[in-house]
C-alpha positions in Angstrom: -30.6 8.4 13.5 -29.8 9.9 10.1 -33.1 8.5 8.8 -35.1 10.1 11.6 -33.5 13.4 10.9 -34.2 13.0 7.2 -37.8 12.2 8.0 -38.2 15.5 9.8 -37.8 17.3 6.5 -40.4 15.2 4.9 -43.1 16.5 7.2 -44.2 19.9 5.8 -45.1 21.5 9.2 -41.8 20.5 10.9 -39.7 21.5 7.9 -41.3 25.0 8.0 -40.8 25.4 11.7 -37.1 24.3 11.5 -36.4 26.6 8.5 -38.1 29.5 10.3 -35.9 29.0 13.4 -32.8 28.8 11.3 -33.7 31.9 9.4 -34.4 33.8 12.7 -31.0 32.8 14.1 -29.3 33.9 10.9 -31.1 37.3 11.0 -30.1 37.7 14.7 -26.5 36.8 13.9 -26.4 39.2 11.0 -28.0 42.0 13.0 -25.1 42.0 15.4 -22.9 43.6 12.8 -25.3 46.4 11.9 -24.4 49.7 13.6 -27.2 51.6 15.4 -27.3 55.3 14.8 -26.8 57.4 17.9 -24.8 54.8 19.8 -21.2 55.8 20.6 -19.0 52.9 19.6 -16.1 54.2 21.7 -18.2 54.3 24.8 -19.4 50.7 24.1 -15.8 49.5 23.7 -14.8 51.2 26.9 -17.7 49.5 28.7 -16.6 46.1 27.4 -13.0 46.8 28.6 -14.2 47.8 32.0 -16.5 44.8 32.3 -13.6 42.5 31.3 -11.3 44.0 33.9 -13.6 44.7 36.8 -16.6 42.4 36.1 -20.1 43.2 34.9 -22.5 44.7 37.5 -19.8 44.9 40.1 -19.2 41.2 40.3 -15.6 40.0 39.9 -14.9 38.2 36.6 -14.7 34.4 36.9 -11.7 33.1 35.1 -12.4 29.4 35.9 -16.0 28.8 36.8 -15.5 25.0 37.1 -13.0 25.5 39.9 -15.5 27.5 41.9 -18.3 24.9 41.4 -16.1 22.0 42.5 -15.0 23.9 45.6 -18.7 24.4 46.5 -19.4 20.8 46.0 -16.5 19.7 48.2 -17.7 22.0 51.0 -21.4 20.9 50.7 -20.5 17.2 51.6 -18.2 17.0 54.6 -15.4 14.5 54.4 -16.3 11.1 55.7 -20.0 11.7 55.5 -22.0 8.8 54.1 -24.1 9.7 51.0 -27.1 7.6 50.1 -27.8 7.1 46.4 -31.1 8.4 45.1 -33.2 5.8 43.3 -31.4 2.8 44.7 
């Protein structure tokens, strides 16, 4: 597997595409720290605090999403129901 990853960098076109993607991710990550003129940082921090407490867009925050998904799965298949396997 290491050889196949090393071969990717031998192909000029693939190397250029991978380096471009890495550079764009780096620019995006660095751009997060640049302050935008005219944006009130206090209002943004209050918005974050409100979203953390009350949930974004009026939805309550989910502390444990896996708990909710397993609850839905348990309700979707009633107890004692036979489930046939797909592709068997």
